C-alpha positions as CSV (number, residue, x, y, z in Angstrom):
1,M,-0.5,-1.7,16.4
2,F,1.5,-0.3,13.6
3,R,-0.1,1.4,10.6
4,H,1.3,1.9,7.0
5,V,-0.4,4.4,4.7
6,F,0.4,4.6,1.0
7,L,-0.8,7.1,-1.7
8,L,0.0,6.4,-5.3
9,T,-0.1,9.0,-8.1
10,V,-0.2,7.3,-11.6
11,Q,1.2,8.4,-15.0
12,P,-1.4,10.0,-17.3
13,S,-0.8,7.1,-19.6
14,A,-1.9,4.5,-17.0
15,S,-5.0,2.8,-18.2
16,P,-8.1,2.1,-16.1
17,A,-7.4,-1.6,-16.6
18,E,-3.9,-1.2,-15.2
19,I,-5.2,0.7,-12.1
20,E,-7.9,-1.9,-11.6
21,R,-5.4,-4.8,-11.8
22,L,-3.2,-3.1,-9.2
23,I,-6.2,-2.7,-6.9
24,T,-7.2,-6.2,-7.3
25,E,-3.7,-7.5,-6.7
26,L,-3.2,-5.3,-3.7
27,R,-6.5,-6.5,-2.2
28,A,-5.2,-10.1,-2.5
29,L,-2.1,-9.5,-0.4
30,P,-3.7,-10.3,3.0
31,E,-4.4,-13.8,1.7
32,R,-0.7,-14.2,0.9
33,I,1.0,-12.3,3.8
34,S,-0.3,-13.5,7.2
35,E,1.1,-10.6,9.2
36,I,-1.5,-8.2,7.8
37,R,-4.2,-7.5,10.3
38,R,-6.3,-5.0,8.4
39,Y,-5.9,-4.0,4.8
40,E,-7.9,-1.4,2.8
41,V,-7.3,-0.3,-0.7
42,V,-9.5,2.5,-2.2
43,P,-9.4,4.4,-5.4
44,D,-9.8,8.0,-5.5
45,A,-13.3,9.2,-6.1
46,G,-12.2,11.3,-9.0
47,F,-13.8,14.7,-8.0
48,Q,-10.5,16.7,-8.0
49,D,-7.7,16.7,-10.5
50,G,-4.2,16.1,-9.1
51,N,-5.2,13.6,-6.4
52,A,-3.6,10.3,-5.8
53,A,-5.2,7.5,-7.8
54,L,-5.5,5.2,-4.8
55,M,-4.8,4.9,-1.0
56,L,-3.8,1.9,0.9
57,I,-4.0,1.6,4.7
58,A,-2.5,-1.5,6.4
59,D,-2.4,-2.4,10.0
60,F,0.0,-4.8,11.7
61,D,0.5,-6.1,15.2
62,S,4.0,-4.8,15.4
63,F,6.7,-2.9,13.5
64,G,8.4,-6.3,12.9
65,D,5.3,-7.6,11.2
66,Y,5.3,-4.4,9.0
67,E,9.0,-5.1,8.1
68,T,8.0,-8.7,7.1
69,Y,5.3,-7.3,4.9
70,R,7.5,-4.6,3.4
71,D,10.2,-7.2,2.5
72,H,7.9,-10.0,1.5
73,P,8.4,-11.5,-2.0
74,E,4.7,-11.2,-2.8
75,H,4.7,-7.5,-1.9
76,L,8.0,-6.8,-3.8
77,G,6.8,-8.7,-6.8
78,L,3.6,-6.7,-7.0
79,I,5.6,-3.4,-6.8
80,A,7.7,-4.5,-9.6
81,E,4.9,-5.8,-11.8
82,C,2.0,-3.5,-11.1
83,V,3.2,-0.3,-9.2
84,K,6.4,0.7,-10.9
85,P,5.2,0.5,-14.5
86,I,2.4,3.1,-13.8
87,S,3.7,5.2,-10.9
88,A,4.2,8.9,-11.3
89,G,5.1,9.2,-7.6
90,F,3.9,8.1,-4.1
91,S,3.8,9.1,-0.5
92,R,3.9,6.9,2.5
93,L,3.6,7.2,6.3
94,Q,4.1,4.7,9.0
95,F,3.1,5.2,12.7
96,H,2.1,3.5,15.9
97,L,-1.6,3.4,16.7
98,D,-1.1,2.9,20.5
99,D,1.0,4.5,23.2
100,E,3.7,1.9,23.0
101,R,6.3,3.3,20.7
102,P,9.4,1.1,20.7
103,Q,12.6,2.5,19.7
104,L,13.1,2.0,15.9
105,P,16.4,1.0,14.5
């Protein structure tokens, strides 16, 4: 299994409606991209200033399946339409969940 974690910080001008639309669109991706095995999108609880606005955790059977997701037109379209307009920055991390760690390109 291969895991992708994404944290998004939004611009102060981002409206609650824009953030909610992004969350809704992200949560719909597993229906559009069959390589996704597990997909969780959660907003920050809002208890501390300076936190990311949302976190995404996605699991895939393989690194290759992650690459398919990463480069998928649905995913790229969502980034262009919903992420970039409100993004103030992001962090991401990918890692293998099991002991099999094939050599990455």
